[in-house]
VEXDREN-2710 file (C-alpha; in Angstrom, 1 decimal):
% VEXDREN-2710
k/r/px/py/pz
1/MET/49.9/52.2/68.2
2/SER/52.7/54.9/70.2
3/ASP/54.6/53.7/72.9
4/LEU/52.7/54.6/76.0
5/GLU/50.3/52.9/74.6
6/ALA/52.6/49.6/74.1
7/LEU/53.6/50.1/77.3
8/ALA/50.1/50.3/78.5
9/CYS/49.0/46.9/77.1
10/ALA/51.7/44.8/78.5
11/ILE/51.4/46.3/81.5
12/ASP/47.5/45.0/80.8
13/ASP/48.8/41.4/79.8
14/LEU/50.9/41.3/83.0
15/GLN/47.6/41.7/84.7
16/ARG/45.9/39.3/83.3
17/ARG/48.6/36.8/83.6
18/ASP/47.6/34.0/86.5
19/VAL/51.1/33.9/88.6
20/GLY/49.6/31.7/91.7
21/GLU/51.1/28.5/90.1
22/LEU/54.5/29.6/89.4
23/PRO/57.7/27.8/90.7
24/ASP/59.1/29.6/93.5
25/ALA/62.3/30.3/91.3
26/VAL/60.8/31.5/89.4
27/ALA/58.4/34.0/91.1
28/CYS/61.4/35.5/92.5
29/ALA/62.9/36.0/89.2
30/GLN/59.9/38.3/88.2
31/VAL/60.2/39.8/91.1
32/VAL/64.0/41.5/90.4
33/ALA/63.0/42.0/86.9
34/LEU/59.7/43.8/87.3
35/ARG/62.0/46.0/90.3
36/ARG/64.5/46.0/87.3
37/GLN/62.0/48.2/84.9
38/ILE/60.1/50.0/87.4
39/ASP/63.3/51.7/88.0
40/ARG/63.8/52.4/84.1
41/LEU/60.5/53.8/84.2
42/GLU/61.3/56.0/86.9
43/SER/64.3/57.4/84.8
44/VAL/62.6/58.0/81.7
45/PHE/59.5/59.8/84.1
46/THR/62.3/61.6/85.5
47/THR/64.2/62.3/82.0
48/ARG/60.8/63.9/80.4
49/VAL/60.1/65.6/83.9
50/GLY/63.5/67.5/82.7
51/VAL/62.7/68.1/79.1
52/VAL/58.9/69.8/80.2
53/HIS/61.0/71.9/82.9
54/THR/64.4/72.6/80.1
55/ARG/61.5/73.9/77.8
56/GLY/59.5/76.0/80.1
57/ALA/56.3/73.6/78.9
58/ALA/54.4/73.4/82.3
59/ALA/53.3/77.0/81.5
60/ALA/51.7/76.3/78.1
61/GLU/49.1/73.9/80.4
62/GLY/49.3/76.9/82.2
63/TYR/51.2/76.8/85.3
64/VAL/53.6/78.9/87.1
65/THR/56.5/76.4/87.2
66/THR/57.0/72.5/86.6
67/ALA/56.8/71.2/89.8
68/ALA/53.2/73.0/89.9
69/PHE/52.5/71.0/87.2
70/LEU/53.6/67.9/88.5
71/ARG/52.1/68.4/92.3
72/HIS/48.7/68.8/90.3
73/THR/48.3/66.4/87.2
74/CYS/50.3/63.3/89.0
75/ARG/48.9/64.3/92.7
76/LEU/52.8/64.7/93.9
77/THR/53.5/66.7/97.2
78/ALA/55.0/70.3/96.7
79/GLY/58.5/68.5/98.2
80/VAL/58.2/65.5/96.3
81/ALA/57.8/67.8/93.2
82/ARG/60.0/70.0/93.5
83/SER/62.6/66.8/94.1
84/ARG/62.0/65.4/91.2
85/VAL/62.5/68.6/88.8
86/ASP/65.8/69.2/90.8
87/VAL/67.1/65.4/90.5
88/ALA/65.9/65.8/86.6
89/LEU/67.8/68.5/85.8
90/MET/70.9/67.3/88.1
91/LEU/71.4/64.0/86.2
92/GLN/71.6/66.2/82.4
93/GLU/74.6/67.2/84.8
94/THR/76.1/64.2/85.4
95/PRO/75.0/61.3/82.7
96/LEU/77.0/58.4/84.6
97/VAL/74.7/58.7/86.9
98/ALA/71.7/58.9/84.1
99/GLU/72.9/55.8/82.3
100/ALA/73.0/53.3/85.9
101/PHE/69.5/55.0/86.1
102/ALA/68.2/54.4/82.9
103/ASP/69.9/51.2/82.8
104/GLY/67.8/49.8/86.2
105/ALA/71.3/49.4/87.9
106/ILE/70.0/52.0/90.6
107/SER/66.6/53.3/91.9
108/TYR/65.6/57.2/92.3
109/ALA/66.1/56.3/95.9
110/HIS/70.0/55.7/94.9
111/VAL/69.7/58.8/92.5
112/VAL/68.6/60.9/95.2
113/MET/70.8/59.9/97.4
114/LEU/74.0/60.5/94.5
115/THR/73.0/64.1/93.5
116/THR/71.8/64.9/97.0
117/THR/75.8/64.0/97.7
118/LEU/77.2/65.6/94.5
119/ARG/75.5/68.8/95.0
120/ALA/77.5/69.3/98.9
121/LEU/80.7/68.8/97.7
122/PRO/83.0/72.0/95.3
123/PRO/82.4/71.0/91.9
124/GLU/86.2/69.3/91.5
125/LEU/86.0/66.9/94.7
126/ALA/81.8/66.3/93.1
127/ALA/83.9/64.9/89.7
128/GLU/86.5/62.4/91.8
129/ALA/84.2/61.5/93.3
130/LEU/81.2/60.4/91.1
131/PRO/82.4/57.0/90.1
132/VAL/83.3/55.9/93.4
133/LEU/79.4/56.5/94.1
134/VAL/77.9/55.6/90.8
135/GLU/79.6/52.1/91.6
136/ALA/78.9/51.8/95.6
137/ALA/74.9/52.6/94.3
138/THR/74.8/49.9/91.5
139/LEU/75.7/47.0/95.0
140/LEU/74.6/48.8/98.0
141/ASP/70.8/50.0/99.3
142/THR/70.5/53.2/100.0
143/GLY/70.8/52.8/104.2
144/ARG/74.1/51.6/103.0
145/LEU/74.9/53.9/100.2
146/ALA/74.6/57.0/102.6
147/GLN/76.5/55.8/105.1
148/THR/79.2/55.3/101.8
149/ALA/78.7/58.7/100.9
150/LYS/79.8/60.5/104.1
151/ARG/83.1/58.6/104.9
152/LEU/83.8/59.3/101.4
153/ARG/82.7/63.7/102.4
154/HIS/84.6/63.3/105.1
155/LEU/87.6/61.0/103.5
156/ILE/88.0/64.0/100.3
157/ASP/87.1/66.8/102.0
158/PRO/87.4/66.9/105.9
159/ASP/86.5/70.8/106.7
160/GLY/82.9/70.3/104.4
161/GLN/82.3/67.9/106.8
162/ALA/82.5/69.4/109.9
163/GLY/80.9/72.0/108.7
164/LEU/77.9/69.9/107.8
165/ASP/77.8/68.4/111.0
166/GLN/77.1/72.0/112.4
167/ARG/74.5/72.7/109.8
168/HIS/73.1/69.1/110.8
169/TYR/73.4/70.0/115.0
170/GLU/71.6/73.8/113.5
171/ARG/68.4/72.3/112.0
172/ARG/67.8/69.6/115.4
173/TRP/64.4/70.3/116.4
174/LEU/61.9/68.0/118.1
175/GLU/57.8/68.0/118.2
176/VAL/55.9/66.6/121.1
177/ALA/52.1/67.3/121.3
178/ALA/48.6/66.2/122.0
179/THR/46.7/65.4/119.2
180/PHE/42.9/65.5/118.5
181/ALA/42.4/61.8/119.1
182/GLY/44.0/62.3/123.2
183/THR/47.6/60.8/121.7
184/VAL/50.6/62.4/121.3
185/ALA/52.6/62.7/118.0
186/VAL/56.2/63.0/118.5
187/ASN/58.0/63.7/115.9
188/GLY/61.6/65.7/115.1
189/LEU/65.2/65.5/113.6
190/LEU/69.0/65.3/114.8
191/ASP/72.1/65.3/114.4
192/PRO/73.9/62.2/114.0
193/GLU/75.6/62.5/117.4
194/SER/72.3/63.0/119.1
195/GLY/70.6/60.3/118.0
196/ALA/73.6/57.3/118.4
197/ILE/72.9/58.4/122.1
198/LEU/69.3/58.0/121.9
199/LEU/69.1/55.6/119.6
200/THR/71.6/53.5/121.9
201/ALA/69.6/54.3/125.1
202/ILE/66.4/52.7/122.9
203/ASP/68.4/49.8/121.3
204/ALA/69.4/49.2/126.0
205/LEU/66.0/49.2/126.7
206/THR/64.5/47.3/124.1
207/GLY/66.9/44.4/124.0
208/GLN/65.5/41.1/122.3
209/PRO/61.9/40.1/122.7
210/ALA/60.3/37.5/124.9
211/ALA/59.4/34.4/123.6
212/ASP/56.0/35.5/124.0
213/ASP/56.0/39.7/123.1
214/GLU/53.9/40.0/120.9
215/ARG/54.6/43.5/120.1
216/THR/56.0/44.8/116.8
217/ALA/59.5/46.2/116.5
218/ALA/57.9/49.6/116.1
219/GLN/55.7/49.2/119.8
220/ARG/58.4/48.3/121.6
221/ARG/60.7/51.1/120.3
222/ALA/58.0/53.6/121.5
223/ASP/58.1/51.3/124.8
224/ALA/61.3/52.2/125.4
225/LEU/61.4/55.7/124.4
226/VAL/59.1/56.1/127.5
227/ASP/60.3/54.0/129.4
228/LEU/63.6/56.5/129.5
229/ALA/61.9/59.1/130.0
230/ARG/60.2/57.1/133.0
231/ILE/63.7/56.8/134.3
232/GLY/64.5/60.5/134.1
233/LEU/62.2/61.6/135.7
234/ASP/62.2/58.9/139.0
235/HIS/65.8/58.8/139.2
236/ALA/67.7/62.1/137.1
237/ASP/68.5/65.2/139.0
238/LEU/66.2/67.0/136.5
239/PRO/65.4/70.6/137.7
240/ASP/62.4/71.6/139.1
241/ALA/58.9/72.8/137.5
242/GLY/57.3/75.2/139.5
243/GLY/59.6/74.9/142.6
244/GLU/58.7/71.3/142.0
245/ARG/59.7/67.7/140.9
246/PRO/58.9/67.3/137.4
247/HIS/56.0/64.4/137.9
248/MET/52.4/63.8/135.8
249/LEU/49.6/65.2/136.8
250/VAL/46.7/63.6/137.6
251/VAL/43.1/65.6/138.4
252/SER/40.0/62.8/138.7
253/THR/37.1/62.3/141.3
254/PRO/35.8/59.1/143.0
255/ALA/33.2/59.3/140.7
256/SER/35.2/59.4/137.7
257/LEU/38.3/56.0/139.3
258/ARG/34.8/53.6/140.2
259/GLY/33.6/54.4/136.4
260/ASP/30.0/55.9/137.7
261/LEU/27.6/56.5/134.8
262/GLY/27.5/60.7/134.3
263/ALA/30.8/60.8/136.4
264/PRO/33.6/63.4/134.5
265/PRO/36.6/61.7/132.6
266/SER/39.6/62.2/134.4
267/GLU/42.5/64.4/133.1
268/LEU/46.1/64.4/132.4
269/ASN/48.1/67.7/132.8
270/ARG/49.1/68.5/129.1
271/VAL/47.4/65.8/126.9
272/GLY/43.9/66.0/128.3
273/SER/41.1/63.0/128.9
274/ILE/41.7/59.9/129.7
275/GLY/40.1/56.6/130.4
276/THR/38.8/54.9/133.7
277/GLU/41.2/52.1/133.7
278/THR/44.3/54.7/132.2
279/ALA/43.1/56.9/135.8
280/ARG/42.9/54.1/138.2
281/ARG/46.3/52.5/137.3
282/LEU/48.4/55.8/137.4
283/SER/46.0/56.2/141.0
284/CYS/47.8/53.3/142.4
285/ASP/51.3/54.6/141.7
286/SER/51.1/57.9/142.9
287/ILE/51.0/60.9/145.5
288/VAL/47.2/61.5/146.0
289/THR/46.4/65.3/147.3
290/ARG/42.5/65.2/148.7
291/VAL/40.3/68.5/147.4
292/VAL/37.8/69.2/149.1
293/THR/35.3/71.5/147.5
294/THR/31.2/72.0/147.7
295/GLU/31.2/72.9/144.3
296/PRO/32.9/73.4/141.4
297/SER/35.9/75.1/141.3
298/GLN/34.4/76.4/145.3
299/LEU/38.2/74.8/147.5
300/LEU/37.8/74.5/150.5
301/ARG/40.7/72.6/151.7
302/ALA/42.9/70.3/150.1
303/GLN/45.0/67.8/151.6
304/PRO/48.4/66.9/150.0
305/GLU/49.4/63.6/152.0
306/HIS/48.3/60.1/152.2
307/PRO/46.2/60.2/155.2
308/ALA/47.1/57.7/157.5
309/GLY/46.3/53.5/156.4
310/PHE/45.2/55.4/153.3
311/GLU/45.2/53.0/150.1
312/PRO/44.0/53.5/146.4
313/ALA/41.9/51.2/147.2
314/GLU/39.6/53.1/149.4
315/LEU/38.8/55.4/146.5
316/PHE/37.0/52.9/144.6
317/ARG/34.6/52.4/147.9
318/PRO/31.6/55.7/147.8
319/GLN/32.7/59.0/149.6
320/PRO/31.6/61.9/150.2
321/ASP/32.1/64.6/146.8
322/ARG/35.6/65.1/146.5
323/SER/38.1/66.1/143.1
324/LEU/41.5/63.8/143.5
325/ARG/44.9/65.1/142.1
326/GLY/47.7/62.8/142.0
327/THR/50.9/63.0/140.8
328/SER/53.0/59.6/139.4
329/ASP/56.1/59.7/139.7
END
């Protein structure tokens, strides 16, 4: 029986075991032990990747690069495959990291953090920092290890840290785009200073959840980000957009707001169609401009202000066919 066959048999045996009756202490100890063995297996896998790459063995299987081989045979993304090859080569140059990884004292995520940090330092400084970082990795999670690595870089190479901060700033980006499903996707990357500003503002608006608050932490952060934007629209001295104060624009009809069968959907600028209840809620806290038409796209007149005594509830009563443009501030 080969080594891999013996490993497969051992895993099969573990999967067949009934662990439902294990004492709590034993179950916890096994979770810790299994995690360590998983990390050791990650070490073996990464080492094998290094061997395959060094020998150029992937070419014999018909692949141009080792990363392409990993991407197709191990179902990894292109970025993850390239990173695994880079880490494998770095392990060959840093026996101290490889030893800790092989022992299960550190995880693959720790190894990635270590190799990234060491690669950013001049060789002589990397050699000096290596034992400190490896010891820290055996004691800290990857988040705290990242902070330790940053402090260490600053201590031994303050000029280099300044350059790194500038590179982080130059790589900042943000994408906010409406999806085909009608939601809005937010994705991006901020430099440390900008990120700290945003996190501080979100934390201030999130606060401690009330006892009856059923939102998840992620949902509370999302709501805080929207609240932050709403505060900016309501109170900040923002530049005008097209000669107008920035605002959301909703285009609807009385029939749409009443929810009449066959009525066209209400439209929210930059997003698209929205539900009747959402349109109603926005119309109750908005400035309404009535646009009177004979047929679609044939404008007769526009009334840009609320008429005397106008109430939002008026929109839900039957009335002549008109389009309504509501701006919610």
